C-alpha positions in Angstrom: 86.1 39.3 34.5 88.2 37.9 37.4 89.6 34.0 36.8 90.9 31.3 39.0 94.5 32.1 39.7 97.1 29.0 40.1 96.9 26.7 42.1 93.9 27.7 44.1 91.7 25.2 45.9 88.6 24.6 44.2 87.2 22.9 47.0 88.2 25.8 49.1 86.0 28.0 46.6 83.2 25.2 46.4 83.0 25.3 50.4 82.7 29.0 50.6 80.4 28.9 47.9 82.1 31.0 45.5 82.2 28.2 43.1 79.0 26.5 42.3 79.1 22.1 43.3 80.1 21.8 40.0 82.9 23.8 39.9 81.3 26.4 37.9 81.8 30.8 37.7 78.2 32.3 37.1 77.5 35.7 37.6 77.2 35.7 40.8 80.1 33.6 41.8 82.2 35.8 39.9 81.0 38.9 41.7 81.9 37.6 45.0 85.6 35.8 43.2 86.5 39.6 42.2 85.4 41.1 45.9 87.6 38.2 47.4 90.8 39.3 44.6 90.0 42.8 45.7 90.4 42.4 49.7 93.3 40.3 49.2 94.9 43.0 46.9 94.9 45.3 50.2 96.4 42.9 51.9 98.8 40.7 50.5 102.0 43.9 50.1 101.4 43.8 54.0 102.0 40.2 54.1 104.9 40.3 51.5 106.5 43.1 53.7 106.3 41.3 57.0 107.6 37.9 55.5 110.8 39.4 53.4 111.5 41.6 57.0 112.1 38.8 59.4 111.2 35.6 57.5 107.9 34.0 59.1 104.5 35.5 59.7 101.4 35.8 62.5 98.2 37.0 61.4 95.4 36.7 63.8 91.6 37.1 62.4 89.8 38.5 65.3 85.9 37.6 65.2 87.0 35.3 62.7 82.9 33.2 62.2 83.1 31.2 59.7 87.0 32.1 59.0 86.5 33.0 55.2 89.5 35.6 55.2 92.2 33.5 56.9 91.3 30.7 54.8 91.6 32.5 51.5 94.7 34.2 52.9 96.2 30.9 53.6 94.9 29.3 50.4 96.7 32.5 48.0 99.8 33.2 50.4 100.8 31.1 52.8 100.2 27.6 51.0 103.2 27.8 48.3 104.7 29.2 51.3 107.1 27.4 54.2 106.8 29.6 57.0 103.4 31.5 58.1 100.3 31.0 60.7 96.9 32.4 60.6 94.5 31.9 64.0 91.3 32.1 63.9 89.7 33.8 66.4 85.6 32.7 67.6 83.6 32.6 70.5 80.5 30.3 68.7 81.8 26.7 69.3 80.3 25.3 65.9 82.2 27.3 63.7 85.7 27.3 65.5 84.9 23.1 64.9 83.8 23.5 61.4 87.0 25.5 60.4 88.9 22.7 62.0 87.8 20.5 60.1 87.5 22.0 56.6 91.6 23.1 57.5 91.8 19.3 58.2 89.9 18.4 55.2 92.3 20.8 53.1 95.4 20.1 54.6 96.0 23.6 55.6 98.2 22.4 58.6 99.3 25.6 59.9 96.1 27.2 60.8 94.6 27.3 64.4 91.0 27.5 65.3 90.6 29.2 69.0 87.7 29.6 70.8 88.6 32.9 72.7 87.3 35.9 74.2 89.4 38.9 73.5 90.0 38.9 77.2 91.3 35.2 76.8 93.0 35.9 73.7 95.4 38.6 75.0 97.3 35.9 77.7 96.0 32.8 75.9 99.0 30.2 75.7 97.7 29.1 72.4 98.9 32.5 70.6 101.9 33.8 70.4 103.5 36.7 72.3 104.0 38.4 69.1 101.1 39.0 66.0 102.6 40.5 63.1 99.2 41.1 61.2 95.5 41.5 63.2 92.0 41.9 60.9 89.0 42.1 61.8 86.1 42.2 59.0 82.9 42.8 59.6 82.8 42.4 63.7 79.7 43.7 64.8 79.8 47.0 67.2 82.5 47.2 70.3 83.9 43.8 68.9 86.3 46.2 66.5 87.2 47.8 69.3 88.1 44.4 71.0 90.2 43.8 68.2 92.4 46.3 67.8 92.5 46.2 71.4 93.6 42.9 70.9 96.7 43.9 68.2 97.8 46.8 70.5 98.5 43.7 73.0 100.3 41.7 70.9 101.9 44.9 69.5 100.8 44.5 65.6 103.1 45.7 62.7 99.5 45.9 61.1 96.1 46.6 61.7 93.2 45.8 59.0 89.9 46.6 60.0 86.4 47.0 58.5 84.0 48.1 60.9 80.3 47.1 61.3 77.5 48.0 63.1 78.8 50.4 65.2 75.7 51.4 67.1 77.6 52.2 70.7 78.3 55.9 70.1 75.0 56.5 68.2 73.2 55.0 71.4 75.3 57.6 73.7 74.5 60.5 71.4 70.9 59.4 71.7 70.8 59.4 75.5 72.0 62.6 76.3 70.8 64.2 73.0 68.2 67.0 74.6 71.3 67.7 77.1 73.5 68.3 74.0 71.0 70.7 72.4 72.0 73.4 75.4 75.6 72.4 75.3 76.8 72.9 71.3 75.4 73.6 68.3 76.9 70.7 66.7 74.2 68.4 68.4 72.2 69.5 64.8 74.8 66.9 63.7 72.4 64.2 65.2 69.3 65.8 65.6 67.6 63.3 63.4 67.5 59.6 64.2 69.0 58.5 60.6 71.5 61.2 61.1 72.2 60.2 64.9 73.4 56.6 63.3 75.3 57.8 60.4 76.8 60.4 62.6 77.5 57.8 65.3 78.9 55.5 63.1 81.4 57.9 61.2 82.6 59.6 64.9 83.2 55.8 65.9 86.1 55.0 63.1 87.6 58.9 63.9 87.3 58.0 67.8 89.8 54.5 66.8 91.4 55.9 64.3 92.6 59.1 66.5 93.3 55.8 68.9 95.5 53.9 66.8 97.3 57.2 65.6 98.4 58.0 69.6 99.8 54.3 69.8 102.4 55.2 67.0 100.4 54.1 64.0 100.3 55.7 60.9 96.9 55.7 59.1 94.9 54.4 55.4 90.9 55.0 55.5 89.6 54.3 52.3 86.8 51.7 51.0 86.1 48.5 50.5 84.0 48.4 47.6 82.2 45.7 46.7 83.4 43.3 49.5 79.2 43.3 50.9 76.3 44.7 49.6 76.1 47.4 52.2 77.4 50.9 53.7 79.2 49.5 56.2 82.7 49.3 53.5 85.3 51.3 55.6 88.6 50.0 55.4 91.5 51.1 58.0 94.6 50.4 57.7 96.8 50.5 60.4 101.1 50.4 60.1 103.0 51.1 63.3 105.5 53.3 63.5 106.8 53.9 66.8 106.3 57.2 66.1 102.7 58.6 68.0 101.0 61.3 66.6 101.4 64.1 69.1 98.3 65.5 69.9 95.9 62.3 68.9 95.0 61.6 72.2 94.5 65.5 73.6 92.2 65.3 70.3 90.1 62.4 71.1 89.3 63.4 74.5 88.1 67.0 73.0 85.9 65.6 70.4 84.2 63.5 73.7 84.0 66.6 75.4 82.8 68.9 73.0 79.6 66.1 72.0 79.2 65.5 75.4 80.4 62.3 75.1 82.4 62.2 78.3 80.8 58.9 79.5 83.0 57.1 76.3 86.2 58.1 77.5 87.2 54.4 79.0 86.4 52.9 75.7 89.2 54.4 74.2 91.2 55.0 77.0 93.8 52.5 76.2 
């Protein structure tokens, strides 16, 4: 059974519905808290490494939604330290306003919430030129790709992704299905609609991994068990090494050609 950690904000946990309004842990909230700690355990060592190396830390949560992750990381890691800043990037006005109110209420002074698109966030003066850690959890469909592009532009040391609802590649597979049947026997992999959906999702993440490797990132791909009751629980952690995998870009191009997906090349061209 998970217990609250020392110094953890009871007020925050209530706002996030991890604790009941009277501050109790029921069966559902214990499960949620366990999930929070599970996610935190993946990210904490990355934050420690950055902080130890340079004495400061910038983290941007892209497609932040209610900024659930940013608040938890600030509460458990940055609150007790004098360095570090968390940026929540979100395009929905009401969610940005709500997060700003909660941060002010909790006294979390080194949190900023910005209503920015990906294009705007790359060049915005409200964000530093370099972001050390970029996260994007359950950012739907191409929002994960947008977060990757942002991270590459910001030369992130670490990128933490839990992709969700990858529909774009599956739609392209579906559009060219008849043509693909005559081109490659591999088309049997996505012949049936359920396989199209699942294969498209898997393939999207494979292509993302190759893209990151082509930019000099070393990858860990695992499961984020229990974060949500969803099959979308693949966790990708990318560490910048400066050493690109030599054939990653070539492999990516070859896969797109083999699967009759050349139209997707611009999506993975940066």
